[in-house]
N, C-alpha and C positions, 0 to 999 in steps of 0.2 A: 504494500500500500504506500503510495507516494502522496505527499502534500500537493495541493493544487499547483503551487509555483513550480515544484520539481517536475510534476507531470506535464505542465505546459512546456518547460524547457526540453523535456524528452521528446514530446511531439514535434516541437520546432526542429530539434536536431534530426529527427527521423525524416522530416520533410526535406531538410537541407541535403541529407545524404542521398535521397531519391533524386533530387534535382541535379546532383553532380553527374549522375549517369555512369554507366560502365561500358567498356568495350565488349561487344559480343564475343563469346567463346573464351577469351582470356580473362575477363572479369576485372581488367585494370581500370582504375578510377579515372574518370574524366574531371579535370579541375582547371580553373582559369589561371591560377598562380600557385607557385611553389616557393616556399621559404622555409629554411630549417636551420637549427643550430649546428655548430661545427661537428659535434659528436654524432649527429643524426645523418650527416651527408653520405657516408659510406653505406649504411644500411638502406638508405633511400635509393642510391644508385644500383645497389646489388639486388634489391628486393623485387624489381619488376612490377611494382604496384601502380605506377603512374602511366596514364595513356599519353605518352610524350607527344604524339602527333597532334594533340589538341591543345597543348599548353601554350599560353599567351605570354606569361611573365615568369621568368626564372631568376629569382633574387638570391644568388649564391653568396654575395658579399654583405648582405644585410644593409643595403643602402637605398633601395627603391621604396617608393610609397606603393603599397599594395592597394589595389582597387581604383587607383587613379594615376595620372601622369606625374612625372617628376621624382625628386628624391624624397627620402623619408621625412615626414612631418613638414614638408615644404622648406627644408633647410638648404643652405648652400653646401657645396661639396665638402669643404673642410670640416663642417659640423657633422654632416651625415656619415662621414667615413671614420669618425672617431671610434666607433664600435664595429668597424668592418671585420668580416670574417675572412681570413686568408687561407687559401688552399696550398698546403705545403707538400703533402705526400704525392710521390710520383705516380703511384697506382691510381689515385683519384683523378688526376689529370688525364691519365690514359682512359679511364672509364668515361669521363666527360666527353672526350674526343669521339667515342663511339655513339654516345647519346645525342650529340649535336646533329648527327646524321638523320635522326628521327624527328627533329623539331621542325615541323613543316609550316607552322603558322606563328612561331614565336616572334613577338614584337618588342619585348623588353627584356634586357639581360643585364645583370651585374655580376662581375667576377673579379676577384683579387687573387693573383697567383704569385707565389714566392718560389724562386728558382734555387732551391737548396742543393739539388743534386748535380749542379753544373760541373763539379770537379770529377764526377764519375762518368761524365759523358752522356747522361741520360737526356733525351730530348722530348719527353712526354709533355713537359710544360710549354715549351714554345710551339710544339705541334698542336696542342690544345688551343692555344690562343690564335694560331693561324687558322684553325678550323672554324673559328667564329665567323670568318669571312664567307663561309658557305650558307650562313643564315640570312638569306637575301630579304626576308620579310622584316628584319629588325628595323625599329624606328627609334628606340632609346637604348643607349649602351653606357654602362659605367665599367671602366677597366682600371685596375690598379696593378702595377708591376714593381719589381725591385731589382731588375737586372737588365742590362743593355740588350742582351739577346732576346728578351721578351719584347722589348720595344721594337726591335727589328721584325719580330714575328707579327707584332701589331700592325706594322706597315702593310704586310701582306693581306691582313684582314680588312683594313680600311680601304684598300684599293677595290674591294668587292662590295662595299657597303655604301653605295652612292645614294640610297634612299633614306639615310639617317636624318632624323630631325633634332635629336638631343644627344650630345656626346659629352661625357665627363671622363677626364683622363688624369690619373695619378701616376706620374712617371718617376718612380722613386730610386732609380739607379744612381742619380746624381753624377752621371757621366755624360759629357757633351760630345756628340759626334756630328760634325758639320753635315755629312752626307745624310745621316739619319734625320737630322733636324729639317733639312731641305725637303726630304721625301715626305716627312710628316706634314709639313705645311702644304705641300702640293696635293696631298691626298685627303685633306680635310674636306668633307662634302660641302659644296657651295650653298646648298639649300638648308643648312643647319639653322635651327631656331634658337638653340641653346648650346653654347660652347663653354666648357670649363676645362682648364688645364693647369697642372702644377708640375714643375720640373726645375731644371737649372736656370740660372739667370739668362744665359745665352740662348737657350731654347725659347724662353718667353720673349726675349728681345726679337728673335727671328719671327715668331708668330705675329707680334705687334707690328713689326716693320712691314711684313707682307700685307697687313691690313691697313697700313698707313698710306698717306698720299703718294709716296714713292714706290709703294709695293704694287703687286699685280693681283693679289687675292681679293676677291669681292664676295661678300656674303649679304646680299640685299634682304634676306629674310631673317637675319640674326636679331633676336629680341633680347637675349641675355648673354653677357660675357662675365664669366665667373673666374676670377684670378685669386680667389681666397686661399688661405693657407693656415696651417697650425702656427700659432704665435711663437711657440717654442721650437719649431722645426727649422730645418735648413731650406734652401731654395731661394729663388729670385725674389727680391723685395723691391717695392716702388719707393722712389725718393725724389727730392727736388732736383731739377736739372743741374743745379750748381754743385751737387754732391753725388753725381751719377756714376763715377768709375766703380765698376764691380756690381752695380745695381741697375734697376730699370728706371729710366727717367719718367716722371709722371707725364711729361708732354707726349711720350710715345703711346701712353694709354689713351689719352683724350683724343689723339690724332685719328683713331679709328672712326670717330664720328664724322670726319670730313670726307671719308672715301669708302673704306672697306666695309663698314657696318653703319650706314646712316640711319637705319631704323631701330637702333638699340633703344630698349625701354628700361633696361636695368644693368647697372654695373655692380658687381659684387666684389669688393676689395677687403672683405672681412679678414683681419689679421695680416694683411699684405703690405702695409706701410712700414717703412724702415723705422728702427728704433731711434736712430740719430741721423740728422739733426731733428729737432722738434718740428712737428708738422705745423706749417704756417700757411698764410693766404697764398704765398707764391706757388705752392704745390698745385693750386687749382686755377691759376690765371688762364691757362690755355683752355681749360674746360669752360670757363665763363666766356672767354673770347669766342669759342666755337659755337656755343649756344646763342650768344648775342648776334653772331653773324648768320644765323639761320640754320646751323647744323644741329643735330641732336634734338630736333623738335619733339620726338617721341619719348625722350628720356624722362622717366618718372621716378626712378629709384637709384640712389647711390648708397650702397651698404658699406658703412665704414666701422662696423662693430669690431670689437677686439683690437682696436688701435688706440694709441695714445694721442687723442685729439682734444685740444683744449675747447672748452665750451664756447668761448668767444669766437674762435675760428669757425666752429660748426654753425654758430648763429649767423655770422656774416655770409658764409657760403650758402646757407638756406635762403637768406634774403635775396642774394644775387641770382 
């Protein structure tokens, strides 16, 4: 005998399970999205319980918002990936490579791969990442890597994913390679609506330069540019043009409004401003100039959270 509340929950659960559906003969469960904890991944991949051909969202890194578009809880990349789940075991990446071949309608994917077996010559991790390129139905992708060879494998995948609308990249090798950087810029889909990237200073400079007035990259549909980063972590930071050696001049960031991404609605620079010198009005002069000259008319949001920004500077920037 169950209390009324428990009985109602049981009936609701039963209806939900029936709504999921099962594949004839095999009995595999049809579901819209899959997300699991790290300890559950291997049993899930080995169990054969999921009807992979009908799966729409595969959130392996724990960064996607289930049930809607974008990252978890509407956060920027640097916040959403704080609790990211990394795949480290070589056998897991091998199993994923096989499963990717069955994902016929997948539209959203998050995956964070650590390449720990590179000294043993195992290539399951880069092969797995390159196989992502076979998922032609993908529209949203979050990828995190920690080794240069995985970034090279990512290039192969991006070359085949021309229909992407949202792309979040965490390139954690902290190794700069000019050829890899140039190829990455060239293979960024031109129809992206959201682009987020974190990596070395020189890589970020290359991306911004390509989107700048002197560059050749154009993303007319880009609505959000996310350059956020962990405040305590390494990587390229944005600073005043007068103190730019080794960092990213703020002018390079605002310049994308003039040519490469004129339709931007949101800049996310959460935690991305340099520690020194102190943030001043000079950092935003080119942004104000671009807006006053008619560029960036769609810009609605400038996310500067997790930065050391004086209240008076923020107030003047908001007024202008």
